[in-house]
CHARMM-style PDB file with segment names, atoms N, HN, CA, C and O in Angstrom:
ATOM      1  N   MET     1      26.069  76.509  96.990  1.00  0.00      PROA
ATOM      2  CA  MET     1      27.535  76.506  96.653  1.00  0.00      PROA
ATOM      3  C   MET     1      27.986  76.729  96.972  1.00  0.00      PROA
ATOM      4  O   MET     1      28.782  76.171  97.727  1.00  0.00      PROA
ATOM      5  N   VAL     2      27.776  78.682  96.408  1.00  0.00      PROA
ATOM      6  HN  VAL     2      27.129  79.135  95.795  1.00  0.00      PROA
ATOM      7  CA  VAL     2      28.438  79.951  96.372  1.00  0.00      PROA
ATOM      8  C   VAL     2      28.994  80.087  98.181  1.00  0.00      PROA
ATOM      9  O   VAL     2      30.166  80.377  98.420  1.00  0.00      PROA
ATOM     10  N   TYR     3      27.955  79.830  99.352  1.00  0.00      PROA
ATOM     11  HN  TYR     3      27.003  79.594  99.158  1.00  0.00      PROA
ATOM     12  CA  TYR     3      28.299  80.025 100.091  1.00  0.00      PROA
ATOM     13  C   TYR     3      29.577  79.255 100.543  1.00  0.00      PROA
ATOM     14  O   TYR     3      30.569  79.856 100.953  1.00  0.00      PROA
ATOM     15  N   ARG     4      29.490  77.526 100.423  1.00  0.00      PROA
ATOM     16  HN  ARG     4      28.684  77.038 100.090  1.00  0.00      PROA
ATOM     17  CA  ARG     4      29.969  76.743 101.106  1.00  0.00      PROA
ATOM     18  C   ARG     4      31.305  77.296 100.133  1.00  0.00      PROA
ATOM     19  O   ARG     4      32.213  77.255 100.963  1.00  0.00      PROA
ATOM     20  N   VAL     5      31.749  77.647  99.211  1.00  0.00      PROA
ATOM     21  HN  VAL     5      31.012  77.680  98.536  1.00  0.00      PROA
ATOM     22  CA  VAL     5      33.090  77.888  98.718  1.00  0.00      PROA
ATOM     23  C   VAL     5      33.511  78.677  99.487  1.00  0.00      PROA
ATOM     24  O   VAL     5      34.625  78.429  99.949  1.00  0.00      PROA
ATOM     25  N   TYR     6      32.822  79.911  99.927  1.00  0.00      PROA
ATOM     26  HN  TYR     6      31.918  80.112  99.551  1.00  0.00      PROA
ATOM     27  CA  TYR     6      33.016  81.098 100.159  1.00  0.00      PROA
ATOM     28  C   TYR     6      34.122  81.310 102.263  1.00  0.00      PROA
ATOM     29  O   TYR     6      35.014  81.929 102.843  1.00  0.00      PROA
ATOM     30  N   ASP     7      32.905  80.069 102.463  1.00  0.00      PROA
ATOM     31  HN  ASP     7      32.181  79.566 101.992  1.00  0.00      PROA
ATOM     32  CA  ASP     7      33.656  79.911 103.880  1.00  0.00      PROA
ATOM     33  C   ASP     7      34.421  78.806 103.827  1.00  0.00      PROA
ATOM     34  O   ASP     7      34.616  78.142 104.845  1.00  0.00      PROA
ATOM     35  N   LEU     8      34.860  78.527 102.831  1.00  0.00      PROA
ATOM     36  HN  LEU     8      34.701  79.067 102.004  1.00  0.00      PROA
ATOM     37  CA  LEU     8      35.936  77.518 102.510  1.00  0.00      PROA
ATOM     38  C   LEU     8      37.322  78.308 102.272  1.00  0.00      PROA
ATOM     39  O   LEU     8      38.493  78.280 102.652  1.00  0.00      PROA
ATOM     40  N   ILE     9      36.524  78.984 101.466  1.00  0.00      PROA
ATOM     41  HN  ILE     9      35.573  79.007 101.158  1.00  0.00      PROA
ATOM     42  CA  ILE     9      37.932  80.410 101.325  1.00  0.00      PROA
ATOM     43  C   ILE     9      38.541  80.692 103.097  1.00  0.00      PROA
ATOM     44  O   ILE     9      39.556  80.362 103.711  1.00  0.00      PROA
ATOM     45  N   GLU    10      37.153  81.556 103.469  1.00  0.00      PROA
ATOM     46  HN  GLU    10      36.328  81.824 102.971  1.00  0.00      PROA
ATOM     47  CA  GLU    10      37.621  82.150 104.568  1.00  0.00      PROA
ATOM     48  C   GLU    10      38.019  81.405 105.611  1.00  0.00      PROA
ATOM     49  O   GLU    10      38.764  82.073 106.328  1.00  0.00      PROA
ATOM     50  N   GLU    11      37.762  79.759 106.216  1.00  0.00      PROA
ATOM     51  HN  GLU    11      37.157  79.217 105.634  1.00  0.00      PROA
ATOM     52  CA  GLU    11      38.657  79.101 106.693  1.00  0.00      PROA
ATOM     53  C   GLU    11      39.758  79.322 106.471  1.00  0.00      PROA
ATOM     54  O   GLU    11      40.565  79.890 107.206  1.00  0.00      PROA
ATOM     55  N   ILE    12      40.000  78.675 104.887  1.00  0.00      PROA
ATOM     56  HN  ILE    12      39.344  78.213 104.290  1.00  0.00      PROA
ATOM     57  CA  ILE    12      41.822  78.404 104.766  1.00  0.00      PROA
ATOM     58  C   ILE    12      42.083  80.131 105.246  1.00  0.00      PROA
ATOM     59  O   ILE    12      42.669  80.298 106.315  1.00  0.00      PROA
ATOM     60  N   LYS    13      41.825  80.871 104.775  1.00  0.00      PROA
ATOM     61  HN  LYS    13      41.349  80.736 103.906  1.00  0.00      PROA
ATOM     62  CA  LYS    13      42.667  82.190 105.255  1.00  0.00      PROA
ATOM     63  C   LYS    13      42.920  82.382 107.014  1.00  0.00      PROA
ATOM     64  O   LYS    13      43.881  83.032 107.426  1.00  0.00      PROA
ATOM     65  N   GLU    14      42.182  81.895 107.713  1.00  0.00      PROA
ATOM     66  HN  GLU    14      41.401  81.366 107.379  1.00  0.00      PROA
ATOM     67  CA  GLU    14      42.114  81.965 109.290  1.00  0.00      PROA
ATOM     68  C   GLU    14      43.150  80.739 109.410  1.00  0.00      PROA
ATOM     69  O   GLU    14      44.158  80.828 110.111  1.00  0.00      PROA
ATOM     70  N   LYS    15      42.825  79.595 108.677  1.00  0.00      PROA
ATOM     71  HN  LYS    15      42.005  79.523 108.108  1.00  0.00      PROA
ATOM     72  CA  LYS    15      43.462  78.760 109.462  1.00  0.00      PROA
ATOM     73  C   LYS    15      44.953  78.124 108.844  1.00  0.00      PROA
ATOM     74  O   LYS    15      45.419  77.068 109.273  1.00  0.00      PROA
ATOM     75  N   TYR    16      45.567  78.885 107.849  1.00  0.00      PROA
ATOM     76  HN  TYR    16      45.189  79.743 107.500  1.00  0.00      PROA
ATOM     77  CA  TYR    16      46.413  78.371 106.936  1.00  0.00      PROA
ATOM     78  C   TYR    16      47.677  79.765 106.667  1.00  0.00      PROA
ATOM     79  O   TYR    16      48.766  79.682 106.098  1.00  0.00      PROA
ATOM     80  N   ARG    17      47.003  81.016 107.333  1.00  0.00      PROA
ATOM     81  HN  ARG    17      46.118  81.083 107.795  1.00  0.00      PROA
ATOM     82  CA  ARG    17      47.164  81.878 107.389  1.00  0.00      PROA
ATOM     83  C   ARG    17      49.124  82.008 106.924  1.00  0.00      PROA
ATOM     84  O   ARG    17      49.819  81.125 107.425  1.00  0.00      PROA
ATOM     85  N   ASN    18      49.716  82.871 106.194  1.00  0.00      PROA
ATOM     86  HN  ASN    18      49.152  83.589 105.787  1.00  0.00      PROA
ATOM     87  CA  ASN    18      51.190  82.412 105.666  1.00  0.00      PROA
ATOM     88  C   ASN    18      51.361  81.531 105.457  1.00  0.00      PROA
ATOM     89  O   ASN    18      52.466  81.125 105.818  1.00  0.00      PROA
ATOM     90  N   ASN    19      50.476  80.571 104.751  1.00  0.00      PROA
ATOM     91  HN  ASN    19      49.578  80.900 104.457  1.00  0.00      PROA
ATOM     92  CA  ASN    19      50.877  78.949 104.124  1.00  0.00      PROA
ATOM     93  C   ASN    19      50.126  79.003 102.558  1.00  0.00      PROA
ATOM     94  O   ASN    19      49.117  79.657 102.294  1.00  0.00      PROA
ATOM     95  N   LYS    20      50.984  78.041 101.501  1.00  0.00      PROA
ATOM     96  HN  LYS    20      51.803  77.509 101.716  1.00  0.00      PROA
ATOM     97  CA  LYS    20      50.794  78.198 100.736  1.00  0.00      PROA
ATOM     98  C   LYS    20      49.559  76.783 100.581  1.00  0.00      PROA
ATOM     99  O   LYS    20      50.017  75.686 100.902  1.00  0.00      PROA
ATOM    100  N   VAL    21      48.129  76.814 100.130  1.00  0.00      PROA
ATOM    101  HN  VAL    21      47.757  77.705  99.870  1.00  0.00      PROA
ATOM    102  CA  VAL    21      47.733  76.106  99.553  1.00  0.00      PROA
ATOM    103  C   VAL    21      47.381  75.459  98.360  1.00  0.00      PROA
ATOM    104  O   VAL    21      47.352  76.057  97.284  1.00  0.00      PROA
ATOM    105  N   PHE    22      47.158  74.468  98.469  1.00  0.00      PROA
ATOM    106  HN  PHE    22      47.181  73.983  99.343  1.00  0.00      PROA
ATOM    107  CA  PHE    22      46.870  73.656  96.854  1.00  0.00      PROA
ATOM    108  C   PHE    22      45.595  72.807  97.169  1.00  0.00      PROA
ATOM    109  O   PHE    22      45.609  71.861  97.956  1.00  0.00      PROA
ATOM    110  N   LEU    23      44.103  73.381  96.239  1.00  0.00      PROA
ATOM    111  HN  LEU    23      44.092  74.149  95.599  1.00  0.00      PROA
ATOM    112  CA  LEU    23      43.005  73.093  95.896  1.00  0.00      PROA
ATOM    113  C   LEU    23      43.249  72.122  94.653  1.00  0.00      PROA
ATOM    114  O   LEU    23      44.059  72.286  93.741  1.00  0.00      PROA
ATOM    115  N   VAL    24      41.959  70.612  94.918  1.00  0.00      PROA
ATOM    116  HN  VAL    24      41.301  70.479  95.659  1.00  0.00      PROA
ATOM    117  CA  VAL    24      41.852  70.429  93.360  1.00  0.00      PROA
ATOM    118  C   VAL    24      40.265  70.213  93.572  1.00  0.00      PROA
ATOM    119  O   VAL    24      39.643  69.709  94.507  1.00  0.00      PROA
ATOM    120  N   THR    25      39.868  70.753  92.418  1.00  0.00      PROA
ATOM    121  HN  THR    25      40.374  71.162  91.658  1.00  0.00      PROA
ATOM    122  CA  THR    25      38.498  71.260  92.446  1.00  0.00      PROA
ATOM    123  C   THR    25      37.930  70.863  91.248  1.00  0.00      PROA
ATOM    124  O   THR    25      38.787  70.573  90.413  1.00  0.00      PROA
ATOM    125  N   HSD    26      36.870  70.756  90.896  1.00  0.00      PROA
ATOM    126  HN  HSD    26      36.174  70.991  91.574  1.00  0.00      PROA
ATOM    127  CA  HSD    26      35.846  71.019  89.404  1.00  0.00      PROA
ATOM    128  C   HSD    26      35.760  72.451  88.807  1.00  0.00      PROA
ATOM    129  O   HSD    26      36.334  73.456  89.226  1.00  0.00      PROA
ATOM    130  N   GLY    27      35.031  72.350  87.878  1.00  0.00      PROA
ATOM    131  HN  GLY    27      34.564  71.533  87.538  1.00  0.00      PROA
ATOM    132  CA  GLY    27      34.956  73.602  87.373  1.00  0.00      PROA
ATOM    133  C   GLY    27      33.790  75.033  87.608  1.00  0.00      PROA
ATOM    134  O   GLY    27      33.708  76.237  87.363  1.00  0.00      PROA
ATOM    135  N   GLY    28      33.181  74.141  88.120  1.00  0.00      PROA
ATOM    136  HN  GLY    28      33.247  73.164  88.319  1.00  0.00      PROA
ATOM    137  CA  GLY    28      31.891  74.700  88.848  1.00  0.00      PROA
ATOM    138  C   GLY    28      32.725  75.401  90.574  1.00  0.00      PROA
ATOM    139  O   GLY    28      32.796  76.607  90.811  1.00  0.00      PROA
ATOM    140  N   VAL    29      33.019  74.783  91.113  1.00  0.00      PROA
ATOM    141  HN  VAL    29      32.961  73.804  90.920  1.00  0.00      PROA
ATOM    142  CA  VAL    29      33.768  75.352  91.949  1.00  0.00      PROA
ATOM    143  C   VAL    29      34.926  76.339  91.437  1.00  0.00      PROA
ATOM    144  O   VAL    29      34.986  77.501  91.837  1.00  0.00      PROA
ATOM    145  N   CYS    30      35.782  75.828  90.584  1.00  0.00      PROA
ATOM    146  HN  CYS    30      35.734  74.883  90.260  1.00  0.00      PROA
ATOM    147  CA  CYS    30      36.957  77.111  89.816  1.00  0.00      PROA
ATOM    148  C   CYS    30      36.257  77.779  89.511  1.00  0.00      PROA
ATOM    149  O   CYS    30      36.959  78.790  89.484  1.00  0.00      PROA
ATOM    150  N   ARG    31      34.931  78.214  89.097  1.00  0.00      PROA
ATOM    151  HN  ARG    31      34.361  77.392  89.119  1.00  0.00      PROA
ATOM    152  CA  ARG    31      34.215  79.360  88.816  1.00  0.00      PROA
ATOM    153  C   ARG    31      33.760  80.132  89.923  1.00  0.00      PROA
ATOM    154  O   ARG    31      34.008  81.336  89.974  1.00  0.00      PROA
ATOM    155  N   VAL    32      33.162  79.589  90.750  1.00  0.00      PROA
ATOM    156  HN  VAL    32      32.961  78.610  90.708  1.00  0.00      PROA
ATOM    157  CA  VAL    32      32.865  80.570  92.024  1.00  0.00      PROA
ATOM    158  C   VAL    32      34.066  80.901  92.765  1.00  0.00      PROA
ATOM    159  O   VAL    32      34.211  82.059  93.155  1.00  0.00      PROA
ATOM    160  N   MET    33      35.011  79.952  93.022  1.00  0.00      PROA
ATOM    161  HN  MET    33      34.893  79.011  92.705  1.00  0.00      PROA
ATOM    162  CA  MET    33      36.228  80.650  93.659  1.00  0.00      PROA
ATOM    163  C   MET    33      36.745  81.742  92.859  1.00  0.00      PROA
ATOM    164  O   MET    33      37.638  82.277  93.517  1.00  0.00      PROA
ATOM    165  N   ASN    34      36.566  82.418  91.550  1.00  0.00      PROA
ATOM    166  HN  ASN    34      35.841  81.983  91.016  1.00  0.00      PROA
ATOM    167  CA  ASN    34      37.455  83.125  91.109  1.00  0.00      PROA
ATOM    168  C   ASN    34      36.322  84.210  90.832  1.00  0.00      PROA
ATOM    169  O   ASN    34      36.557  84.831  89.795  1.00  0.00      PROA
ATOM    170  N   THR    35      34.923  84.684  91.612  1.00  0.00      PROA
ATOM    171  HN  THR    35      34.732  84.180  92.455  1.00  0.00      PROA
ATOM    172  CA  THR    35      34.058  85.753  91.728  1.00  0.00      PROA
ATOM    173  C   THR    35      34.786  86.077  93.179  1.00  0.00      PROA
ATOM    174  O   THR    35      34.624  87.223  93.597  1.00  0.00      PROA
ATOM    175  N   TYR    36      35.535  85.214  93.945  1.00  0.00      PROA
ATOM    176  HN  TYR    36      35.666  84.283  93.606  1.00  0.00      PROA
ATOM    177  CA  TYR    36      35.206  85.997  95.482  1.00  0.00      PROA
ATOM    178  C   TYR    36      36.942  86.787  95.003  1.00  0.00      PROA
ATOM    179  O   TYR    36      37.359  87.805  95.555  1.00  0.00      PROA
ATOM    180  N   PHE    37      37.437  86.304  94.299  1.00  0.00      PROA
ATOM    181  HN  PHE    37      37.099  85.477  93.850  1.00  0.00      PROA
ATOM    182  CA  PHE    37      38.907  87.085  93.573  1.00  0.00      PROA
ATOM    183  C   PHE    37      38.575  87.910  92.784  1.00  0.00      PROA
ATOM    184  O   PHE    37      39.236  88.945  92.698  1.00  0.00      PROA
ATOM    185  N   ASN    38      37.481  87.702  91.995  1.00  0.00      PROA
ATOM    186  HN  ASN    38      36.944  86.862  92.065  1.00  0.00      PROA
ATOM    187  CA  ASN    38      37.749  88.698  90.761  1.00  0.00      PROA
ATOM    188  C   ASN    38      36.048  89.373  90.298  1.00  0.00      PROA
ATOM    189  O   ASN    38      35.179  88.721  89.719  1.00  0.00      PROA
ATOM    190  N   ASP    39      35.948  90.669  90.703  1.00  0.00      PROA
ATOM    191  HN  ASP    39      36.655  91.198  91.173  1.00  0.00      PROA
ATOM    192  CA  ASP    39      34.305  90.902  90.288  1.00  0.00      PROA
ATOM    193  C   ASP    39      34.284  90.698  88.933  1.00  0.00      PROA
ATOM    194  O   ASP    39      35.123  90.866  88.048  1.00  0.00      PROA
ATOM    195  N   GLN    40      32.691  90.137  88.960  1.00  0.00      PROA
ATOM    196  HN  GLN    40      32.010  90.000  89.679  1.00  0.00      PROA
ATOM    197  CA  GLN    40      32.310  89.243  87.239  1.00  0.00      PROA
ATOM    198  C   GLN    40      30.975  89.985  87.267  1.00  0.00      PROA
ATOM    199  O   GLN    40      30.380  90.308  88.295  1.00  0.00      PROA
ATOM    200  N   THR    41      30.493  90.263  85.752  1.00  0.00      PROA
ATOM    201  HN  THR    41      30.976  90.001  84.916  1.00  0.00      PROA
ATOM    202  CA  THR    41      29.266  90.439  86.017  1.00  0.00      PROA
ATOM    203  C   THR    41      28.371  88.641  85.435  1.00  0.00      PROA
ATOM    204  O   THR    41      29.006  87.615  85.192  1.00  0.00      PROA
ATOM    205  N   ASN    42      27.321  88.739  85.382  1.00  0.00      PROA
ATOM    206  HN  ASN    42      26.805  89.573  85.579  1.00  0.00      PROA
ATOM    207  CA  ASN    42      26.471  87.733  85.320  1.00  0.00      PROA
ATOM    208  C   ASN    42      27.471  87.108  83.633  1.00  0.00      PROA
ATOM    209  O   ASN    42      28.334  86.242  83.488  1.00  0.00      PROA
ATOM    210  N   GLU    43      26.963  87.820  82.893  1.00  0.00      PROA
ATOM    211  HN  GLU    43      26.262  88.523  83.011  1.00  0.00      PROA
ATOM    212  CA  GLU    43      27.962  87.117  81.278  1.00  0.00      PROA
ATOM    213  C   GLU    43      29.520  86.483  81.717  1.00  0.00      PROA
ATOM    214  O   GLU    43      29.966  85.339  81.645  1.00  0.00      PROA
ATOM    215  N   GLU    44      30.129  87.790  82.209  1.00  0.00      PROA
ATOM    216  HN  GLU    44      29.766  88.720  82.267  1.00  0.00      PROA
ATOM    217  CA  GLU    44      31.256  86.614  82.474  1.00  0.00      PROA
ATOM    218  C   GLU    44      31.036  85.720  83.497  1.00  0.00      PROA
ATOM    219  O   GLU    44      31.312  84.540  83.280  1.00  0.00      PROA
ATOM    220  N   PHE    45      30.714  85.956  84.279  1.00  0.00      PROA
ATOM    221  HN  PHE    45      30.490  86.914  84.456  1.00  0.00      PROA
ATOM    222  CA  PHE    45      30.654  84.318  85.039  1.00  0.00      PROA
ATOM    223  C   PHE    45      30.527  82.924  84.290  1.00  0.00      PROA
ATOM    224  O   PHE    45      31.030  81.809  84.425  1.00  0.00      PROA
ATOM    225  N   TYR    46      29.385  83.674  83.222  1.00  0.00      PROA
ATOM    226  HN  TYR    46      28.976  84.581  83.113  1.00  0.00      PROA
ATOM    227  CA  TYR    46      28.745  82.116  82.473  1.00  0.00      PROA
ATOM    228  C   TYR    46      29.944  81.750  81.209  1.00  0.00      PROA
ATOM    229  O   TYR    46      30.316  80.668  80.756  1.00  0.00      PROA
ATOM    230  N   GLU    47      30.372  83.274  80.862  1.00  0.00      PROA
ATOM    231  HN  GLU    47      30.070  84.153  81.230  1.00  0.00      PROA
ATOM    232  CA  GLU    47      32.200  82.787  79.873  1.00  0.00      PROA
ATOM    233  C   GLU    47      32.831  82.344  80.629  1.00  0.00      PROA
ATOM    234  O   GLU    47      33.555  81.452  80.187  1.00  0.00      PROA
ATOM    235  N   TYR    48      32.916  82.535  81.591  1.00  0.00      PROA
ATOM    236  HN  TYR    48      32.327  83.260  81.950  1.00  0.00      PROA
ATOM    237  CA  TYR    48      34.261  81.775  82.365  1.00  0.00      PROA
ATOM    238  C   TYR    48      34.901  80.712  82.201  1.00  0.00      PROA
ATOM    239  O   TYR    48      34.342  79.780  82.779  1.00  0.00      PROA
ATOM    240  N   TYR    49      35.767  80.441  81.707  1.00  0.00      PROA
ATOM    241  HN  TYR    49      36.221  81.198  81.238  1.00  0.00      PROA
ATOM    242  CA  TYR    49      35.911  78.674  81.822  1.00  0.00      PROA
ATOM    243  C   TYR    49      37.542  78.315  81.723  1.00  0.00      PROA
ATOM    244  O   TYR    49      38.431  78.720  80.974  1.00  0.00      PROA
ATOM    245  N   THR    50      37.505  77.043  83.204  1.00  0.00      PROA
ATOM    246  HN  THR    50      36.783  76.713  83.812  1.00  0.00      PROA
ATOM    247  CA  THR    50      38.420  77.070  82.993  1.00  0.00      PROA
ATOM    248  C   THR    50      39.280  75.322  82.732  1.00  0.00      PROA
ATOM    249  O   THR    50      39.146  74.308  83.416  1.00  0.00      PROA
ATOM    250  N   GLY    51      39.788  75.457  81.994  1.00  0.00      PROA
ATOM    251  HN  GLY    51      39.897  76.281  81.438  1.00  0.00      PROA
ATOM    252  CA  GLY    51      40.175  74.158  81.042  1.00  0.00      PROA
ATOM    253  C   GLY    51      40.793  72.887  82.248  1.00  0.00      PROA
ATOM    254  O   GLY    51      41.149  73.214  83.380  1.00  0.00      PROA
ATOM    255  N   ASN    52      40.831  71.362  81.716  1.00  0.00      PROA
ATOM    256  HN  ASN    52      40.542  71.097  80.796  1.00  0.00      PROA
ATOM    257  CA  ASN    52      41.000  70.953  82.713  1.00  0.00      PROA
ATOM    258  C   ASN    52      43.071  70.608  82.974  1.00  0.00      PROA
ATOM    259  O   ASN    52      44.065  70.727  82.258  1.00  0.00      PROA
ATOM    260  N   CYS    53      42.832  70.220  84.213  1.00  0.00      PROA
ATOM    261  HN  CYS    53      42.024  70.123  84.795  1.00  0.00      PROA
ATOM    262  CA  CYS    53      43.951  70.535  84.744  1.00  0.00      PROA
ATOM    263  C   CYS    53      44.951  71.764  84.381  1.00  0.00      PROA
ATOM    264  O   CYS    53      46.082  71.663  83.906  1.00  0.00      PROA
ATOM    265  N   GLU    54      44.238  72.971  84.732  1.00  0.00      PROA
ATOM    266  HN  GLU    54      43.319  73.053  85.118  1.00  0.00      PROA
ATOM    267  CA  GLU    54      44.627  74.354  84.096  1.00  0.00      PROA
ATOM    268  C   GLU    54      44.574  74.734  86.200  1.00  0.00      PROA
ATOM    269  O   GLU    54      43.727  74.651  87.090  1.00  0.00      PROA
ATOM    270  N   LEU    55      46.016  75.140  86.085  1.00  0.00      PROA
ATOM    271  HN  LEU    55      46.703  75.208  85.362  1.00  0.00      PROA
ATOM    272  CA  LEU    55      46.333  75.736  87.473  1.00  0.00      PROA
ATOM    273  C   LEU    55      46.093  77.612  87.596  1.00  0.00      PROA
ATOM    274  O   LEU    55      46.529  78.499  86.863  1.00  0.00      PROA
ATOM    275  N   LYS    56      45.495  77.665  88.451  1.00  0.00      PROA
ATOM    276  HN  LYS    56      45.140  76.944  89.046  1.00  0.00      PROA
ATOM    277  CA  LYS    56      44.795  79.195  88.818  1.00  0.00      PROA
ATOM    278  C   LYS    56      46.009  79.785  90.426  1.00  0.00      PROA
ATOM    279  O   LYS    56      46.705  78.898  90.919  1.00  0.00      PROA
ATOM    280  N   GLU    57      46.069  80.759  90.837  1.00  0.00      PROA
ATOM    281  HN  GLU    57      45.504  81.480  90.437  1.00  0.00      PROA
ATOM    282  CA  GLU    57      46.833  80.792  91.713  1.00  0.00      PROA
ATOM    283  C   GLU    57      46.158  82.427  91.792  1.00  0.00      PROA
ATOM    284  O   GLU    57      46.098  83.296  90.922  1.00  0.00      PROA
ATOM    285  N   TYR    58      45.632  82.418  93.401  1.00  0.00      PROA
ATOM    286  HN  TYR    58      45.681  81.712  94.108  1.00  0.00      PROA
ATOM    287  CA  TYR    58      44.753  83.948  93.983  1.00  0.00      PROA
ATOM    288  C   TYR    58      45.888  83.768  94.917  1.00  0.00      PROA
ATOM    289  O   TYR    58      46.562  82.792  95.248  1.00  0.00      PROA
ATOM    290  N   THR    59      45.879  85.467  95.348  1.00  0.00      PROA
ATOM    291  HN  THR    59      45.332  86.259  95.079  1.00  0.00      PROA
ATOM    292  CA  THR    59      46.741  85.800  96.624  1.00  0.00      PROA
ATOM    293  C   THR    59      45.343  86.039  98.009  1.00  0.00      PROA
ATOM    294  O   THR    59      44.250  86.569  97.814  1.00  0.00      PROA
ATOM    295  N   LEU    60      45.736  85.594  99.024  1.00  0.00      PROA
ATOM    296  HN  LEU    60      46.625  85.164  99.183  1.00  0.00      PROA
ATOM    297  CA  LEU    60      44.550  85.734  99.973  1.00  0.00      PROA
ATOM    298  C   LEU    60      45.373  86.726 100.312  1.00  0.00      PROA
ATOM    299  O   LEU    60      46.550  86.737  99.950  1.00  0.00      PROA
ATOM    300  N   ASN    61      44.560  88.128 101.410  1.00  0.00      PROA
ATOM    301  HN  ASN    61      43.605  88.119 101.704  1.00  0.00      PROA
ATOM    302  CA  ASN    61      44.837  89.320 101.760  1.00  0.00      PROA
ATOM    303  C   ASN    61      44.180  89.009 103.419  1.00  0.00      PROA
ATOM    304  OT1 ASN    61      44.192  89.903 104.265  1.00  0.00      PROA
TER     305      ASN     61
END
């Protein structure tokens, strides 16, 4: 799953450069996306929680 999510993020970076993109996902995908943008230990990954209907904003470089 991690490879698929990371590949999607890379595709979005390439295809939608200079645009805002809104993604709606389940919590598991949110957890993986968070690791793409933030270094985490295994424990931090395990403890990371995204609530229902929560918005997160990430900036692609």
